[in-house]
C-alpha positions as CSV (number, residue, x, y, z in Angstrom):
1,X,25.3,14.4,-44.4
2,X,22.0,15.2,-46.1
3,X,21.0,11.6,-46.0
4,X,21.7,11.4,-42.3
5,X,19.7,14.5,-41.5
6,X,16.8,13.2,-43.6
7,X,16.9,9.9,-41.8
8,X,17.0,11.6,-38.5
9,X,14.0,13.7,-39.4
10,X,12.0,10.7,-40.5
11,X,13.0,8.7,-37.3
12,X,11.9,11.6,-35.1
13,X,8.6,11.9,-37.0
14,X,8.0,8.1,-36.5
15,X,8.7,8.5,-32.7
16,X,6.0,11.1,-32.5
17,X,3.5,9.1,-34.5
18,X,3.8,11.1,-37.8
19,X,4.6,9.2,-41.0
20,X,7.2,10.4,-43.4
21,X,4.6,10.6,-46.2
22,X,2.9,13.4,-44.3
23,X,5.8,15.6,-45.1
24,X,5.6,14.8,-48.8
25,X,1.9,15.3,-49.3
26,X,0.3,18.5,-50.4
27,X,-2.3,19.8,-47.9
28,X,-5.6,20.8,-49.5
29,X,-8.2,22.5,-47.3
30,X,-11.9,22.7,-48.5
31,X,-14.6,24.7,-46.8
32,X,-18.0,23.3,-47.8
33,X,-21.7,23.2,-46.8
34,X,-22.2,19.9,-48.6
35,X,-23.5,17.1,-46.3
36,X,-20.9,14.9,-44.7
37,X,-21.7,11.7,-46.7
38,X,-21.2,13.6,-50.0
39,X,-18.0,15.4,-49.3
40,X,-16.6,12.3,-47.6
41,X,-17.2,10.1,-50.7
42,X,-15.7,12.8,-52.9
43,X,-12.7,13.1,-50.7
44,X,-12.1,9.3,-50.8
45,X,-12.4,9.1,-54.5
46,X,-10.2,12.1,-55.1
47,X,-7.4,10.9,-52.7
48,X,-7.5,7.5,-54.4
49,X,-6.7,9.2,-57.7
50,X,-4.3,11.6,-56.2
51,X,-2.4,9.8,-53.4
52,X,0.1,12.6,-53.0
53,X,-2.5,15.1,-51.9
54,X,-3.7,15.2,-48.3
55,X,-7.2,16.5,-48.0
56,X,-8.9,18.2,-45.1
57,X,-12.4,19.7,-45.1
58,X,-14.5,21.9,-42.9
59,X,-18.2,20.9,-43.3
60,X,-20.7,23.4,-41.8
61,X,-23.6,25.6,-42.8
62,X,-22.7,28.4,-45.3
63,X,-23.3,31.1,-42.7
64,X,-20.8,29.6,-40.3
65,X,-18.3,29.2,-43.1
66,X,-18.7,32.8,-44.2
67,X,-18.1,33.9,-40.6
68,X,-15.0,31.8,-40.4
69,X,-13.7,33.2,-43.7
70,X,-14.4,36.8,-42.4
71,X,-12.4,36.1,-39.3
72,X,-9.5,34.7,-41.3
73,X,-9.6,37.7,-43.6
74,X,-9.4,39.9,-40.5
75,X,-6.4,38.0,-39.3
76,X,-4.7,38.3,-42.7
77,X,-4.6,34.6,-43.6
78,X,-7.4,32.6,-45.3
79,X,-6.9,28.9,-44.7
80,X,-9.3,27.5,-47.3
81,X,-8.0,26.6,-50.8
82,X,-11.5,25.7,-52.1
83,X,-15.0,27.0,-51.2
84,X,-18.1,25.1,-52.1
85,X,-21.6,26.0,-50.8
86,X,-25.1,26.6,-52.1
87,X,-25.2,30.3,-51.2
88,X,-24.8,31.8,-54.7
89,X,-25.1,35.4,-53.6
90,X,-22.1,34.9,-51.3
91,X,-20.0,33.9,-54.4
92,X,-21.0,37.1,-56.3
93,X,-20.1,39.2,-53.3
94,X,-16.7,37.5,-52.9
95,X,-16.0,37.8,-56.6
96,X,-16.6,41.5,-56.4
97,X,-14.2,41.6,-53.4
98,X,-11.5,39.9,-55.5
99,X,-11.3,36.8,-53.3
100,X,-11.4,34.2,-56.1
101,X,-8.8,33.0,-58.6
102,X,-10.4,32.4,-61.9
103,X,-10.2,28.8,-63.1
104,X,-12.1,27.2,-66.0
105,X,-11.7,23.5,-65.6
106,X,-11.4,21.3,-68.8
107,X,-14.5,19.5,-67.5
108,X,-16.5,22.7,-67.9
109,X,-17.0,21.8,-71.6
110,X,-19.1,18.8,-70.4
111,X,-21.4,20.5,-67.9
112,X,-24.8,22.2,-68.1
113,X,-24.1,25.7,-66.8
114,X,-27.0,27.9,-65.7
115,X,-24.8,30.9,-65.1
116,X,-25.2,33.3,-68.1
117,X,-22.4,35.5,-66.8
118,X,-19.9,32.7,-66.2
119,X,-16.3,33.9,-66.3
120,X,-14.5,31.2,-64.3
121,X,-14.6,33.0,-61.0
122,X,-16.7,30.1,-59.7
123,X,-18.3,27.1,-61.3
124,X,-21.6,25.3,-60.6
125,X,-20.8,21.9,-59.2
126,X,-24.3,20.6,-58.6
127,X,-27.9,21.8,-59.2
128,X,-29.9,22.0,-56.1
129,X,-33.7,21.8,-56.8
130,X,-36.7,22.7,-54.6
131,X,-40.1,21.3,-55.3
132,X,-43.2,20.3,-53.3
133,X,-42.8,17.5,-50.9
134,X,-46.1,16.0,-49.9
135,X,-47.2,13.2,-47.5
136,X,-48.9,10.5,-49.5
137,X,-50.9,9.4,-46.5
138,X,-52.9,12.6,-46.6
139,X,-52.6,13.9,-50.2
140,X,-53.8,11.3,-52.7
141,X,-53.6,13.5,-55.8
142,X,-50.2,15.0,-56.4
143,X,-50.0,18.8,-56.7
144,X,-49.1,19.9,-60.2
145,X,-48.8,23.7,-60.0
146,X,-47.6,26.2,-57.4
147,X,-51.3,27.4,-57.3
148,X,-52.4,24.0,-56.1
149,X,-51.0,24.9,-52.7
150,X,-53.8,27.4,-52.3
151,X,-56.4,24.6,-52.3
152,X,-58.3,23.4,-49.2
153,X,-56.3,20.1,-49.1
154,X,-53.3,22.2,-47.9
155,X,-55.3,24.6,-45.6
156,X,-53.2,25.2,-42.5
157,X,-50.7,22.4,-43.4
158,X,-48.2,23.8,-46.0
159,X,-44.9,24.9,-44.7
160,X,-42.0,27.1,-46.0
161,X,-38.7,27.4,-44.2
162,X,-37.9,30.8,-42.7
163,X,-35.8,32.6,-45.4
164,X,-33.9,34.4,-42.6
165,X,-32.6,31.0,-41.5
166,X,-32.3,29.1,-44.8
167,X,-30.4,30.5,-47.8
168,X,-32.2,28.0,-50.1
169,X,-35.6,29.2,-48.7
170,X,-34.6,32.8,-49.3
171,X,-33.7,32.1,-52.9
172,X,-36.9,30.2,-53.5
173,X,-39.1,32.9,-52.0
174,X,-37.3,35.6,-54.0
175,X,-37.7,33.6,-57.2
176,X,-41.4,32.9,-56.6
177,X,-42.0,36.6,-55.9
178,X,-40.2,37.4,-59.1
179,X,-42.4,35.0,-61.1
180,X,-45.8,35.4,-59.4
181,X,-45.6,38.6,-57.2
182,X,-46.3,39.1,-53.5
183,X,-49.9,38.3,-54.1
184,X,-48.9,34.6,-54.4
185,X,-47.7,34.5,-50.7
186,X,-50.6,36.6,-49.6
187,X,-52.9,33.9,-51.1
188,X,-50.9,31.2,-49.4
189,X,-51.3,33.0,-46.1
190,X,-55.1,33.2,-46.6
191,X,-54.9,29.4,-46.8
192,X,-53.0,29.4,-43.5
193,X,-49.6,28.4,-44.8
194,X,-47.0,28.2,-42.1
195,X,-43.4,29.5,-41.8
196,X,-41.2,26.8,-40.4
197,X,-37.6,27.0,-39.3
198,X,-34.9,25.3,-41.4
199,X,-35.3,23.5,-44.7
200,X,-34.8,20.1,-43.0
201,X,-37.4,20.8,-40.3
202,X,-40.3,21.5,-42.7
203,X,-39.6,18.2,-44.5
204,X,-39.5,16.4,-41.1
205,X,-42.8,17.9,-40.3
206,X,-44.2,16.8,-43.6
207,X,-43.0,13.3,-43.0
208,X,-44.5,13.2,-39.5
209,X,-47.9,14.5,-40.7
210,X,-47.7,17.8,-38.8
211,X,-47.8,19.3,-42.3
212,X,-49.2,17.7,-45.4
213,X,-46.7,19.4,-47.8
214,X,-43.7,21.8,-47.8
215,X,-41.4,23.7,-50.0
216,X,-38.6,21.1,-50.0
217,X,-35.0,20.6,-50.9
218,X,-34.4,17.6,-53.2
219,X,-31.7,15.6,-51.3
220,X,-33.3,16.2,-47.9
221,X,-36.6,14.8,-49.2
222,X,-35.1,11.9,-51.2
223,X,-33.0,10.9,-48.2
224,X,-36.3,10.7,-46.2
225,X,-38.0,8.7,-48.9
226,X,-35.0,6.2,-49.0
227,X,-35.5,5.7,-45.3
228,X,-39.1,4.8,-45.7
229,X,-41.0,8.1,-45.2
230,X,-44.4,8.3,-47.0
231,X,-43.3,11.3,-49.0
232,X,-43.2,12.2,-52.7
233,X,-41.5,15.1,-54.4
234,X,-42.9,16.9,-57.4
235,X,-41.8,19.9,-59.5
236,X,-44.2,22.4,-61.0
237,X,-43.4,23.6,-64.5
238,X,-41.6,26.7,-63.2
239,X,-38.6,25.1,-61.4
240,X,-36.6,26.4,-58.5
241,X,-33.0,25.5,-59.4
242,X,-30.1,26.8,-57.3
243,X,-26.6,25.9,-58.3
244,X,-23.9,25.1,-55.7
245,X,-20.7,26.9,-56.9
246,X,-17.2,25.8,-56.3
247,X,-14.3,28.2,-56.4
248,X,-10.5,28.5,-56.0
249,X,-9.5,31.0,-53.3
250,X,-7.1,33.7,-54.3
251,X,-3.7,33.3,-52.5
252,X,-4.1,29.5,-52.1
253,X,-0.8,27.8,-51.3
254,X,-2.1,24.7,-53.0
255,X,-3.4,26.0,-56.3
256,X,-2.6,23.0,-58.4
257,X,-4.1,20.6,-55.9
258,X,-7.2,22.8,-55.7
259,X,-7.6,22.8,-59.5
260,X,-7.3,19.0,-59.5
261,X,-10.1,18.7,-56.9
262,X,-12.4,21.0,-58.8
263,X,-11.7,18.9,-61.9
264,X,-12.6,15.8,-60.0
265,X,-15.8,17.2,-58.6
266,X,-16.9,18.2,-62.2
267,X,-15.7,14.9,-63.7
268,X,-18.1,12.1,-64.6
269,X,-16.9,10.1,-61.6
270,X,-17.4,13.0,-59.2
271,X,-20.8,13.9,-60.6
272,X,-21.9,10.3,-60.3
273,X,-21.2,10.5,-56.6
274,X,-23.2,13.7,-56.4
275,X,-26.2,12.0,-58.2
276,X,-26.0,9.1,-55.9
277,X,-26.6,11.5,-53.0
278,X,-30.1,12.4,-54.2
279,X,-29.3,15.7,-56.0
280,X,-28.8,16.8,-59.6
281,X,-25.3,16.6,-61.2
282,X,-24.3,19.3,-63.7
283,X,-23.6,16.7,-66.4
284,X,-26.1,14.9,-68.6
285,X,-23.8,11.9,-69.1
286,X,-24.4,10.8,-65.5
287,X,-27.1,8.2,-64.6
288,X,-29.6,9.5,-62.2
289,X,-30.9,7.4,-59.3
290,X,-34.5,6.3,-59.4
291,X,-36.0,9.5,-58.0
292,X,-38.3,12.2,-59.4
293,X,-35.4,14.3,-60.4
294,X,-35.5,15.7,-63.9
295,X,-32.4,15.7,-66.1
296,X,-29.9,18.6,-65.5
297,X,-30.7,19.9,-69.0
298,X,-34.5,19.9,-68.4
299,X,-34.1,21.5,-64.9
300,X,-32.0,24.4,-66.3
301,X,-34.5,24.8,-69.2
302,X,-37.5,25.0,-66.8
303,X,-35.7,27.1,-64.1
304,X,-37.0,30.5,-63.1
305,X,-34.4,33.0,-64.3
306,X,-32.2,34.5,-61.5
307,X,-30.7,38.0,-61.3
308,X,-28.3,37.3,-58.5
309,X,-27.0,40.9,-58.0
310,X,-30.6,42.0,-57.6
311,X,-31.3,39.2,-55.0
312,X,-28.3,40.4,-53.0
313,X,-29.6,44.0,-52.9
314,X,-33.2,42.9,-52.0
315,X,-32.5,40.2,-49.4
316,X,-33.3,42.2,-46.3
317,X,-36.4,43.8,-47.8
318,X,-37.6,40.4,-49.1
319,X,-37.2,38.6,-45.8
320,X,-38.9,41.4,-43.9
321,X,-41.9,41.4,-46.4
322,X,-42.2,37.6,-46.3
323,X,-42.1,37.5,-42.5
324,X,-44.7,40.2,-42.3
325,X,-47.1,38.4,-44.6
326,X,-46.6,35.0,-42.9
327,X,-47.0,36.4,-39.4
328,X,-50.1,38.3,-40.4
329,X,-48.7,41.8,-39.7
């Protein structure tokens, strides 16, 4: 009788275009702000190693994902099993709200971890870096320090993304203020530095020649260079390094599958995929593409230290002050 029922269910599923394997597979849902090419390749590699797990992902900006999670919390049912974005302050807030299940992957022993207060609530899965992108058609001598951007070569032609629109820009502005004070941005404004829109836009403007340089995200710039843009990316001694955390959502219905995905992302294979997309892995045993990226170990060593709880508290004030300076108010 059981065999007949099972057969009937499978036959019905086939009539409606659903394979019987769909009923056996675990369903893993990932919310991520990683670019489509990166998450797509990781999904393919993971499914190949774990054919019994069906993976679906929502790829969008971190702000949109946080709004989606907020709506799901309101309705009483969070759909995501795994969250992976570059907005580190969001992870600290969600940790405080008890939204993560602690998980320390076996792969953590092999990673370079910049989080001094790491407790397994979330784990850095890549190291985002921001440096100075410059157009080699107009700038013949590469900038070496952050102060170089105050020189006449960059007068009226250096851009920084609006920190109210870009989380990475906010983090970068906050770190540079922490290191050099607000006087640094006041000096940039005296040299007619410009506030752009998103992180991608200021790099686009640098590639087109509308700007000669910009505060730039690594993978955005390297992608442009790969496509033939006359750009170069350099890092001053004090590096801006922003980890992209990955976390297991509390209450996940697919905890084991989620843990396997986190393991895969942190594995040598997963990190090799990440490096191939023009950004830094969190492992030193992964070969980097031929770009200007430093090693993960060097990046963390040179990184400006971050007090994330402090950045969370000061975000509104920092954005307001930066905007006031850049708009000449």
